[in-house]
N, C-alpha and C positions, 0 to 999 in steps of 0.2 A: 445300141438301143437299150431301153430300160423297162423294168416292170414296176408295179406298185409296191412290191416288197423290197426293192433295192434301197440301200441307204442313200440319204441325200448327198453325203460328202463324196460318194462315188460318182454321182450323176452331175451335180452342179459345182463340185469342188468344196474342199474343206472350209475355205475362207467364207464362202457364201452360206454354207450349211450351218456353221457354228452359231451365228446369232439366231437363226431360226430354231435351233435346238435349245439354246440357252434361254431365250426370251419367249418363245411360243410353244416349246415342247414338241416340235415337229422333227421326227427322226427319219421317216421313210418318204419315198415319192408319194405313196398313198396318203400319208398324213398331209403332205403339202397340197395335193390336188383336191383333197377333201376339206381343205381350209378355205371355205367358200367366201366370196365377197359378202359383206354385211349389207351392202347397198350398191347402187349404181348411180354415178353422178352424171347428170346431163350437162353439167357446167364445165366439163373438161374442154376448155376452149383454147385453140391454138391461134395466136395473133401474129401475123407476119409483119414485115416492115411497113409502117405507115397506116396500118388498119386502125379504125376507130375503136375506142374503148368505152364500154358501158357495162361495168362489172360491179357486183355488189361485194361488200366485205365478207370474207369467208369463202368466196367462190374460188374454185381451183382453176388456175389458168396456166397456160404454157406460152411463153413469148419466144419468137424467133426474131432476133434483131442484132444490131451492131452496138457495141459499147461506145458511148459518146464521151464518157468521163469515168475515170477510176481514181477514187480518193482514199488514201490510207489515213485513218484517223486513230486517235488514242482515247481510251476511256478516261473521262474526267476523274481526277483524284487517283487514278491508277495508270500512270504514264507508261508502265511496262506492258499494258494490255492494248492490243491493236484490233481494229476492225476495218474491213474494206467496204466501201460504198461505191457501187457502180451505177451509172445512170444510162438508160437506153436512149437511142437517138430519135429525135423528132416524135416524141409521144405526148399526147394531150389527153388527160393530165400527165404530168411528168411521172415516169416510172423509175424507181430505184430498187436495188437489191442489196441487202446487207449481209456480210459474211463475217462471223466472229472467228478469232484465232486464224487469220488467213494463211499464215506460213507461206507455202508455195503458191497459193492462189494469187497472191499479189504480183507474181511474175507471169501468171497464166491469163488472168482476166484483166487485160490491159486495153487501153483505148484503141479502137479500130478492130477489135476482135468480134467476129460473128459468133453468137452464142444462142443456145436454147436454155431458157430459164423456166423452171416449173415449180409452182408453190401456191399457197393460199394468199388471196388478196387482203391487204390491210391498207388503211388510210391514215395519214397524219398531216394535218394542215394542208389538205388539198393534194398531197402527193401520194400516189399509189406505191405501196411498199411490199416487197417480198422479203421475208426474213429467212436467211440461210436456205434458199431454195435449192432444189436439185438443178444441176447445170450440165451442159455438154458443149464443148467448143466445136463449131461446124467447119472451121477453115484452118485446122491445125497444120502448121508448116511441116511437121514431121510426117503427116499422113496417118498418124495413129489416132484412135478414138480417145479423146481426153475429156474427163468429166466425172460426175458422180456415178458410182457403180450402177445405181438403179437405172439411169438413163442409158449409159453405155452398154449395159447388159441387154437392154431391149434392142439397141441398135445392132449389136453384134449377133444376137439371136436371130433377128429378122434377116440379116444379110443384106439389107437395103443400103443404098447410098444416095447422096444428092437429094433431089426432090422426092424420090421414093422413100428416103429415110424420114423426111418430114411427114409423109403420109401415114407412117406408123404411129404418129402422135396426133394426127388430125382425125380423131374418132368421134362418133356421135355419142359415145358413152365412155365412162371410165369406171372399172371396178374398184370399189373402196373396201379395203380389208380392215379388220380389227388389228390395229397396229400398236406399237409402243414407241417410246422416245428413242429406242435403240434400233428398232426395225420399222421403217416407214412403209406406207402402202406401196410406194414405187418399188421398194426393195422386194416386197413380197410378189408383186406383179411380175417383176423381171425374173424372179426365180421360178414362178409358175410357168411362164412362157418358155423358159429354158428347159424345164422338166418335161412339159408337154411336147416340145419339139422332138424329143428323143424317146418318148414313151411308146412302147408297143401298143397295138390295139388292145383295149381293156376287155377281158372276157365278160360275157353277159352273166349277171348274177341272178336275175329273175328268169323263170321258165319262159321260153319263147312264146308259148300259147298265151301266157298272162300278159306279156308285153303287147302282143297283137290285140288281145281282147280289150285292153284299156288304151290302145293307140298311143303307146309310150315311146319316147326316144330310147335308143339303145344306151347301155351304160357308158360305152365309150364316147358316143356323141354328147351325152349329157355332161360328162365330166369336162369335156373340152368347151362346149358351148357356154356353160355357166361362167367361165372365166373370160373367154375370148370372143364370143359372137357379138357382132355389132347389130344384129337383128333382134329387136325386142321380143318378137314372137318366138324366136328360137330360144332365147334366154328363158322365157316363160315356160316353154315346153321342157327345157332342161330342169327347171325348178320343180315342175310337176313330177317328173321322173324321180328326182332326188327326194321328193316328199314321200313317194311310194317306197323308196329305199329305206328311209328312216322308219316308216311304219312297219315294214317287213323285218328290219333289224330288231326292233323292239319286240315284235310278236314272236320271232324265232327264239329269242332268248327265253321267253315265257313258255313257249311250247316245249322246248328242250327240258326246262325245269319241271314242267307239269308232268311230262311223260317219264322223267327219271323218278319222280315221286311215285307214280303209278306202279313202277316196277319194284318199289321197295316193300319190305315186309313190315306191316303195322301190327300193333298189339290188339288182337281181337277181344272185344269186351261186350258180348251180347247182354242186353238188359236182363237182370236177374230179379225175379219176384221176391218180395219179403226183405229187401235190402234197404240201403240208405235212400235210394230214389223213392221208393214207396213211402218210407217213413217221413221223408221231407215233404213230399206232395201232400200227405195227409195232414201235416201240421201247418201248411201255408195258410195265413189269415185272409187270403184273397183267392179268387179263381183266376187261373191263367187266361189270358186273352186267346182268341182263336188263332191269332198270328203266332203267339208264343207256342201254342200246342202244335201248330203245323211245323214250325221250325224245329222244335224238339223231336218230332217224329223223324224228320230227315236226319238230324244229327245222330239220334239214337241208332238208326239203321247203319249209318256210316261207321260209328264206333264199333259196331259188332262185326265189321268186315275185317279181313286179314290184310288189307292194304291201308296205308295211313290216310286219314281224312285231312283235307286241306280246304278249309272253309272260312269265309269271312262273314261275320254277322254285323250288319249295319242297321242303325235305327236312330230315330230321333232321340234327343236327350230325354231320359225318363221313360223310354219305351219298354223297359224291363229286360235288357240284355243280361244284367248280372244274374238274375234268377235262372235264366236259360243256361248260362255258362255253368252255374253252380250245379244244376241238375245233371248236366252233361258230365261234369267232373265226378259227381257221386256215382254215376254209372261205371266210370273207370275204377273208382275205389272199390265198388262192389265186386269187380273182377280181379282185384288184387294189385292194382296199379296205383302209382302216385301221380299227382297233377301239379304243375307249376303255373302260377299266374304272374306274368311279367307286367309291371306298371311303370310308367315313365317318371313319376315323381314319388317322393316319400309320402307326401300328403295323400295321394291317391292310393298308394299301397296300403297305408294305415287305414284309410277309409274302407277299402275292400276287406281287409282283415276284420275290422270292427263289424261291418254290415253282414259279412258271411257268418261270423261267429254268432251274431245276433239272430240271423235267420235259422241257423242250425240248432241253436240252443244246446240241449243236452246231447245232441248228435255230434257236437264238436268237443265233447268232454271225455275222450278216451283216456283211461287211467286216472280220472279224477272222480272224487266223491260226487255222486249224482249223475255221472255220465251214463248215457244210454248203452245198452249191451253191445250193439254193433257200431258204437261211436268211432269217429276218427278224430284227428287233431288238425288244427290250422296253425301253421307256423309263419312268422313274419321275419323277413331278413332284409335290412336296409343298410346303407353305408354308414349312417350316423349312429348306429347302435353301438353300445360298449363292446369291448372285446369279449367279455363274459357272456353277454347276450348273444353275440354272434356264435360263440362256441356252442351254447346250448341249442340254438336254432339249427346249426349245422349237424349237431348230434342227432336231433329229431329227424332231420331229413335223411341222413345217411343210414339210420337204423330202420327207416320205414314207418316209424311211429306217426309221423306227419303225413296224412293223406293229401292235404292241400298245402302247398308251399307258395306263399305270396311274397313278392319282393320287387326291388328295383334292379338296376344293372348289377347289383351285388350278387344276384343269382348266377351271373355269367362267370364269376370268379372260379378259377381252377380249384380252389379250396372247397367248393360246394359240390358234394357228391350225393347222388340219389341212390336209393336202394333199388327202385323199380319204376323209373319214370315212364309213364304211358301216354301223357297228354300235356300239351303246352297251350296255354291261353295267353294271348298277347292283347292287352287293352291299349286303346289309342295307338293302333298300329302305325299311324303316320309318324309317330315319334321314334320309330325303330327302323333299322335297315334289315334286309334279308339275312345278312351275315350274323346279326345279333340273335335273331330268333333261331337260326340254325345252330349257333353255339350252344344254346340251351337244349335244343333237341338232341344234340350230340351226347348229352349226359345220360341217355337211355342205355339199357343193356345192349351189348354188341349184337349187331344183326337186326335190331329193331329201330324203326323210325316212328317216333311218337305221333299221335294224332295232333293236328294243329287247328286251333280256333282263334282267329284274330277278330277283334271287335273294334268298332269305331262309332262314335256318336256324331261324327261329322259326315253327313250323307255324301255319298260318292257319285259324282256325275258319271253318266254312262261311259264316256270315252276314257275317263280316269280308271274306272273299274276294269275296262278291257285292256288298258295299257299298263297300269301299275300293278294291279291285282289280278292280272290275267292268268296267273298260275293257281288261282283260288276259285272255288265255286262260291257263289254269293247268295246269302239269305238276307231278307230285309224285313224289319219290324216297322210298320208304319203307324199302327194304332197305339194310343196311349192307354195305360191301365185305367180301369174304371175309377172314378172319383177325382181324377186330375182336372184341375180348372185351367182354362186358357189364360195366357199372359197378355196383358195390355201393354203395348210399347209405344212410347211417345218420344219425340226428339225435342230437346230444348236448345234453341239457338240463342245463346246468352246475350249476344250483341243486340239482337232485336227485342228480346223480351227478358231482361234480367230478373224481373219479378217472378218468372216461372221457376228459376233456380231456388229462390227463397221459398216458394211454395213447395218445392220438392223436399226441402228439409222439414217443413211443417208436416208434410204427409208422412215422413218417416216417424216424426214424433207422435203423430196420431196413431200410426200402426203399433208403435211400441206401447203406447198407452192402452191399446186394445189387446196387449199380450203377444204381439207378433215381433219379428226380428227383421233385420235388413242388412244389406251389403252396400258399401260405398267403395267403388273401384277406381284406382288411379294407375297411370302407366309407368310412373317412376317411383323409386323408393325415397331418394333424397337428392340433394344437389350434386353429390358425387356420382350419381347414377347417370348413365347415358340416356339420351332422349328416346332410344328405342328399347329401353328396358333390358339391355344386355347384362347389367350388373345383377339383375334379379334372377338370373340363371333359369328360372322357370317361365319367364315371360317370352312370348314370341316377338319377333321383330315387329316394331310398329309400322303402320302404313306410311310409306314415304310418298311425297308428292312434290312435283316441280311447279305446281300452279302458283302464280304470283299472288292470287287472291286467297291463298291458304296459309299465309304467313301470320298466324295468330300469335298471342303472347306465349311465353314458355309454358310447358305443361306443368300442372300442379303436381307436387310430390305427395306421396302417401304420408310422409312424416309431417309436412306442413298442413296437409288437409286434416289430419287427426287433431293437431293443435288448434286449428281454426274452428273446427266443429266443437271441440271441448270447451272453448271459451266463448262460443257463439250460439248458433241455432240448436245444437244438440247438447248443450251443457247439462241438461237434466237427465240424460240417459247414460247407460253404461257402455262405453266404447272399448273396443279391442283392436289390436294392431296385428296384421299378418302380412309377411312378405318373405321373399326367397332367401334373405340373408339370416333369418332366424335359424337356430339349430333345430335338429329334428325333435328334440325334447320340447323346445319352446313352441314349435308348430303344433305338436300333439297337444300340449297343454292349452293353447289358445283354441284349437278346434274342439277339444273336449268341453271347454267352458262355453263355447258358442252353442254346441249341440245341447248342452245341459240347460241352456237358457240363462246362464250367469253373465253373458255378454249380450246386449241388445242389438248393437250395430257393429259389424265387423268392417273396419276400414282396411283395405287390402289392395294388393296388386293381383295380377292374373294367376298367382299361385293357386287360387281357388277355382281356376277355369274348368277343371274336370274332376269328377268323382266326389265332390263335396255334396253331401246329402243332408240338408237340414229342412225338413218339411215345414217348420214354423216360420221360415224366412219368406216374406211376401213382397218385399220392395228391394229394388236394386237401382242405384244411381251410378252410371259410368261417366266419370269425368274425362274430358278430352277424348271423347269417343271416336273422334276422327283419326286418332292414332292407332286404332285397332282395325284388323281386317274383318271382313264380313263373317267368315266362319268363326272367328274368335269371339265376336260379339254374340253370335248365336249360341256358342258354348257358354259364355258367361251368363246369358239370359237363362239358360237351362238350370242355373243354380236355384232359381225361384220357381214357383208354380208346381212344387213337388208335393204339396199337401192339399187339404180340402178348401183352403181359402183363396179368393181371387188375388191375383198378383199383378204388380206393376213394375215395368222396367223403363227407366228414364235415361236417354242417351244425351249427354250434355256436351256442347261444343261451342268454341268461340269463333268458329268459322261461319260464313254466311250460308243460308239455305241454298243459294244459287251455285255454290262451289261444287266441285266434283265430290268432295268428301260429304258435303251436305246432302247431295243426291243419294249417295251410298247409304247414309244413315236413314234417310227417308224410306229407302227400299227395305232396309232391315225392319224398320218399324211397321211397314205395311203388311208383312206376312210372317207367320210362324212356320211356314213350310220350309224345312231345312233343305229339301231337295231343290226347290226353286232358288234358294239362296246359294246353294252349292254351285249351280250353273252360273249364277251371276259372279260368284267369287272366282270361278275358273277363268272367266273373261277378263278379270282385273289383274290376275297374277301372272307372273312369267312362267313359262313351261318348266324352267329349272326349279322354281319354288314348288311346283306341283309334283314333279317327278321325284324330287329328293335324291335318294341314293340308288334308286332302281335296284338292279340285281347285283351290281358289282361292288357296292359299298363306296363307289365314287360318285361325285356329283355329275348330273347329266344336264346338258342343255341341247334342246332341239333347235336346229337351224331353220328348218322349213315346215315340219309337221306341227300343226296346231291342234291341241286336244279339244279346243273349243269349236273349231271349224271343220275338222276333217274326219268326222265320225264314219262316213262311208268308206274312206280310204283305209281307216283302221280296221273296219269290219272285213273289207276285201283282203287286207294283209293277213288278218287272223285266219280266215278261211284258207288262204293260199298256204300259209305255214303248216297248218294241220294236214293239208293234202300232201305237201312235199315231204313232211316228216314221216308220213305213213309209208312212203315208198323209199325214202333215203334219209335216215336220221343224220347222216354225215354230209349232207349236200354242201359242197364247198362254196357255192355262191351265197347261199343263205348264211352260212357261217361267217363269211367275209362281211356281210351287211350287219350282222349282230355284234361283231367284234368291238365296235366303239362303245357298246352298252354292257358287254359281258367280260371282255378281256382287259382287266384293269392293269395288267403288267405291260401290255403292248401299247395301249392307246392313251393319249393324253387328252383329257376333257377340257375344252376351252369354252369360256363364256363369250358368246358372239353378240350378246345384246348390247 
């Protein structure tokens, strides 16, 4: 008998186990039985001798029949290469099976042999064809089971013979697994059957009371039924149980992490009167919103505690997260600690450094002429800085002179040492994994875990907040600062109304004539760039689609677009170019010129998606908007509407309004509510895209749990995990369920989609 922890080669043999390990990453019995079918085929049809055929191309079929003719042929122009074509007896339409490199098959599959053939149906000139199907000889003279291992393994595992053997293949369903050219679905099914046949009863992982309360199958029943049950209702109940397993596994990893943080020692920093916080508050040119004040009060209290804060601050684009994080960092500096702000791009890091220095004014001028008495310093560290610049920045950080250190992944380098790190702020948290933020927190003095504040301008749906950020408390800023004007968004369907695009360029020229500025965004840099913007380094993957009606012309590139606008509709305005292949200095120079008003229209890629703040920009045109996701379009749109003037965002596409992409763009244009769009975005994206790296630093794909559809299951799992952890933090069942999400050394993550 076997257990889930046993190695596959000990249970099913090294020959069968090797390809599962090499091509699917399956090492143990547990790995294999949790490699669930990606779907079930109702078209697994067994056709006996003389049965009528009415099969569609691509349908999976199994024939039991006698070979009427076996012909050995040679590949045209390659006479040394042979292939075998066998024709089944008395079939209408005629059925043939082709085997390449037949070798010993030409002596096995001969006229008069009764065989089972299993494969996908194809047609050529009225003949039904199976190409290199699995096969098994049913009347072997030797009495041995001869044939493809996948079929013979099922036969030998079942122990059936004769008509009983055929019944093993005459099922109302057939499980279809994510397979490869080296490991077919039949092979996987045979190995699963073989493993389950010797598997000991699987211990229950969830508490018995929880199983009864939700009327769930046992763990053992579910793991067997999801592969083997011919009853659709039983398979559905198995999937329901395994959905709870996934939810519990995710939540257990978060509960363990959350409680381990609660037990750590944080740097206590109660708010001190007369310090930088008071000075900064007094010089703010605006009044904080009620939401900002409420969030700050919560953060201030947590910073004063002796355990580390773990909080996520989410809010709409332009809701004032930066000033909240700045006042929080100043409270830490008043208590003698340093703060690090981690940003995903150099443009955003430089923008933060510029805006924070601007807000602080003399309070950021420590050691400088005109600096305030209690001033601190703001240091910037990015990968593209010169060696001398990096040395100077690292020196300020290590000496403690810099109270606020802003940077990209360069902050994670071993060469960066802090004097007294007390708080880490992570902007655009979805761009980073847990391991990255923990590497930065590890730079604190021994025995201390810095406070953590993660920020996102992409509103988080409830299930995502519970699942991905479940180890963090959440604060939300919903209201925009006073004076912000709403953004009008329209979609331009170029095929239907080409004049509207001409009008867009005219509108930009009018805004520039009135003293305003604009963005024009493209998805690609040039012809050497990939269609999904990978060469831009800063661009997200573009929206992919399989709809036939969405095959428009190639996307416009930012280089071509700049040239077209220069010699055409915007020839009279000052144009600038911005994309991810520019050096750090070039990006800084372009953005400085745009902010200063020396550039009227910035033609760019999504490198400006986050953090760029130019209040005078009032118009944005997004070309090929169908190539961007919902949240990405919302982020881009947030670059305008940041000042006192009304703003306009135009989403241009060559696809029809009736297409799926057209409907998505219409939805974005219809609302500025980022939370509503976030829910819509969640339903369009795969769970793996949403989950990212989760807790392990490895990609995660959920097989059954849907973040869009299973909020109640997620809530139940969260409550369960908190209850179980309170009584047994080392519960073995819960640890087993969480291993696929937290144990990156043991588990291989597989994309089942």
